[in-house]
C-alpha positions, 0 to 999 in steps of 0.5 A: 116184612117177613115174620122172620124178619120181624123177629130178627128185628125185634131181638135186636130192639131186645137187646138194645132194651137189655142194655138199657135195663141192665145198664140202668139197674146196675147204675142205679145200684152201684152208683146211686145205691138204690134197692135192686127191686126198686131200680128195676122199676125205673130201668123198665121204663127206661128200656121199654121207652128204647124198644118202643122207639126201635120196634115202631121204626124198624121191626113194625114199620109196615104195620100201624097201631093206629093211635096216636104216638102217646096213646100208642107209647102207652098201650106198648107200655101196658103191653110190655108190662105183661112181659115185664110181670114175667120178666120181673117175677123171674129177676126176683126169684133168681136174686132170692136164690142167688143172694150175691146177685143183688150186687150184680143185678144186671145178671139177673136182668139178663137171666130173666129176659128171655122168657119175657122177650117171647110174650112181648113180641106176641103182644106187640104183633098181635095186640099193638101193630096189628094192621098194615099200614095204609099208604099216605 
């Protein structure tokens, strides 16, 4: 698969992750009355798992991590955590700068996601799914 197609497929996975992340944080804040900073941690884990499932199946289908599913998921979560630090920093800064968004944290999630997506693609492709799959 070409790099251009991988970027496109990674973007689709990112949109899926954004929906899971923003929807999860909004639900936890609005319905369960969670703190928006703590809610974001749980929504991140759910979103990262959703994007891992998408990307291993579609984006990097012809690439291999060389790891077991459990080890691959753990590595994915660790790598996505780098982007999450960037994302969470921007998220927290947005909430601090615009206090009304504390009630609508999904908007801050969307705004903080673009930069993190670039970091996440680079780490996923370059560090986890770096080898071509060998025919079985």
